[in-house]
N, C-alpha and C positions, 0 to 999 in steps of 0.2 A: 583610132578609138579603141579603147580597151574594154572588153566585155568580161563580166564576172560570172563565175560558175554558179548557177542556181543552187546546186547541192552544197557548195561551200557556204553560201549565204544562209541556207537553212540550218546547217550545222552550227554556225556561229550564233544564230538566233536562239536555237534550242539551248546552247550552253548558257547564254545570258539569262534565259528564262529559269534554268535550273539554279543558277547562282542566286538570282533574286528570290526564288522560292526557298532556298536554304536559309538565306538571311532572314526572310519573313518568319519561317518556322522557329529559328533561333530566338528572334525577338519575342515571339509569342510564348516560348518556353520560359524565357527569363521573367516575363511579366507574370506568368502563372505561378512560378516558384515564389516570386516576391509576395504574391497575394495568398500563398498557402494553398493554392488550388491543386498543386501536384506535389506529392512527396516522393523524392527519388528513392528514399529508403524503403517505403512501403511498396513502391513499384518494382523493386529489384530484390528485396530481401526474401529469403525462404521463410515459410511459416515456422513458428517456434512450436516444437512438440512438447506435450505435457511431460513426457518422460525425460526430456533434456531442456529444461527451461532456462538454464543459466550457461554462461560462457559462450554466448552467441553474438555478443556485440562489445565494442569498446565502451568507455564511459559515455553515458547518454544524458540527454536533457530530460530528467524525470519531471513530469508535470502532474503525475498522479501518484499518491501514496496510499496504500491500503494496509490496515492493521487487522489481524485476527487475534483476539484475546481469548486464551483458554484459561483454565482454572485449576489452582491448587495441586499442581503436579511438579515435583522437583526435577533436578537434572538427571535423576536416575532413569527417567524415561528414555534417555539416549542409550541406544543399544538394547532396549527392552523388546522382547518378542511380541508384546502386546501392542506395539506401535510400529508395525512394519512400514506403513506409508510415510509417517513422519520421519523415520530414519532413512528411508530411501531419498526423500526430498532433501534432508540435511546433507546426504552424501553427494547429491547432484548439484547442490547450491552452496550456501554459506551457513556456518554455524558459529555463534558466539558461545565460547566454552567457559567464560568467566563472567557471566552476566547475572546480576542479582536484582531482585525486587527490592523495594525500599521500605516495606512495612508489612505488618499483619493487622487486621484481616484484609478483606478484598478492597473495600471502598477507598481507603487512602491511596492504594496503588493506582486505581483508575483516575482519581483526581490528580495525583502526582504526574501520571503519564500525560495528562491533557492540559495541565496548568503550570507545571514546574514546581509544585509544592503540594504537600498533603493538606494544606490549608487548616492544619490543626486537627484534622479528623482522625479519630482512633477507633471508630466503630463502623458497623454496617447499617446504620440507621437510614430510614427512608428520606427522600428528598425534602419532605416537609420539616425534617429536623435539621437539615443542612442547606440553607438557602445561600448559595455562593454568588458573590458579586465579582470574583476575581476574573481577570482575562484568561482566555483559554485558546487552544489552537482552533476551536470552533469560532470563537468571536473574531479571531484574527482574520479568518477567511470570509467573513460576512455570510453570503448565501452559498459559498462554494465548498460546502462540506456535506457529508451524509453519514448517518448512522443506520445500519441495517441490522435490526435486532430481532432475532428469532423468537417466535412465540409471544411477542409483545401483543397484547389484545388490541390496542389502538395506538395511533400516533402519539409520540411524546408522552407515553403513559408513565405517571409518577408513582404508581402503586404496584407493589409486587403481587403477583398472582400466578397460580399454576406453576409452569416451568419457566416463567419470566421473572427475573430478579432485577428490580430497578437499580440496585447497587452495582450492577454490571453494565449500566447504561449511563455513563457520566454526563452526557449532554443534558439530562433532565435535572441535574443539580444546579446548573448555571442559569440563574434567573435572567441574566442579561441576554439569554438566547430566546426569551419568550416569543419574540417576533418571528423567529426562524424555526423553532423547535417543531412546531406542528407540520411544517413543510418538509423538514430535512431529517427528522428522527422518526424512522418509519419501520414497520414490520419487514423482516427479511422475506423477500419473494424472488422468484426466478422469472425471467432472466435477470441477472445481477445488473444493477445500474451503477457503473463505475466511472461515470463521466465527471464527478466532482474532483477537485484537487485533492481532498482528503476524505477517505471512506473508512469508517470503523465498522467491522463486521463482528457481531456478538452472537455466538451460539447460545442456545438455551441451556439451562442448568444440567441437562443430561448430556448434550452433545459437546459441552465445554469441558467434560471430564470431572465436573464438580460432584455430581450426584450419581453418575453412572461410570462403568469401568473405562479405563484408558482405551480399550479396544473400540468402544462405542464412539469416542471422540476421534479416534484415528480413522474410523470408517467415514465419519462426517467430513474430515479433511480430505479424504480420498475422493469424495464426491464433489466437494466445493472448490478445492484449489485448481483442478484442471479447468473449471469454468472461468476462473480468473485469468489463467494463462491463455485461454482461448479468446479472451476479450480483445476488442479492438485496441484499447490503450496498451495492453501488454504486448500484443503483436506488433504495434508500432514502436516498440522499445521506449515507451514513455511512462511505464508504471513500475513501481517498486513495491513489493509485498514483504511485510514483516509479520512473523508469527511468534508470539511469545505467551507467557503465562503470567497472570497477575501476581502470583506468589507461589512459593513451594507449599508443601503440606503444612508444617508448623515449625520447621527447623529454624534455628537462629541464623544459619548461613543464608537462607532464603535464595539459594542459587537455582536459577531456572534456565532451560534452554531457550534460545532465541534464534530463529531461522531467518535468513535474509535471502529472498528470492527475487532476482531481477536479471534482465538479459546480460548486464555487464559484470555480474558477480562471477568470479572464477569458480569453476566446478570443484566441489569438495573442499573449499577453503575453510579452515578453522582458525578462529582468531581468539587469542587468550588475553586480550586487553580487558581490564576491569571496567566493564560497561554496567550500566544500570538503566532504570526506566527513564531517567532524565537524559541519558544518552540517546534513547530512541526518540524522545521528543526533540532534542537538538538536531538529530539527523534528519527528521521529517521536516522541521522548520527550515533547515538549511536547504534541503532539496526544493522546497516550495518558496524559497526566497522570503521567509518571514523573519521578524525579529525574534530573538531567543527569550523565552519566558523563564523567570525564576532560576532554579538550579540547572536548567539546561544551558545556561551561559557558561558554566564551568565544567560541565560533564564532558568526558571524552566523546568525540564524534565517531560514528561508524562509517562515515562517507569514504575516507581514504582506505582504511583497512579492508573494506569490502568492495572497493573498486566501483563505487557508485558515481 
């Protein structure tokens, strides 16, 4: 009769238990990943610092797009000592060096940016004078958009007052948004809510450089942009930020700087492709898997050149 060693039996049993435990943990991990409960990227990636927000990831699946729209400053702000933060950010991320606005004055540019056409607008009249029924990036997204508008007295305010300019808030011109405007077009407050697929951030007429010096707007960017970079969507490599100007001063060239800030953008990249506001709309719609509106269909995309 053969006897077995108790020690050998215990060792084999422990090994079987360990194998079963590893298999169970693996199966739990697979299920969690499939349900989105665990993000391997967020679990392992180092935090993105505000000083180095770009060049920290390969091409990402961007699910959030944020625009900051500034006012009436041409390309001469690039290299200007009045805008040290904007220029540091451009050097750290991406800069479109041959980007033009599509019109003068302000309003037709905001409408073009969001609908793919100026819709025949050639002035800065109030929303009561331009009731638009055209589709827009807002209507494409249903409830999944947000406008954060600094100094706007109340939600979806269609009347210019104080340092709030309705002409810089395009959502209030689209009457097809009446059902969502009160909910999604809101005064800018902190902390920033960047959970929507598309967020438009509109400074007031001082902080957007329209009625105050460039240095004032630059200081506003220095306060605001790090908050965007520190946000959960940016830290999870799923948010792309674009900073542009509605138009230049009054020059016919209408050339404006446009910054592209996203984890996959190569540091210091400068792109000389002839982009315009329709390119920004096309790029944003492409990232968010939307149909292209109007002139965005034929405008050059910024996705490839900026490694988005």
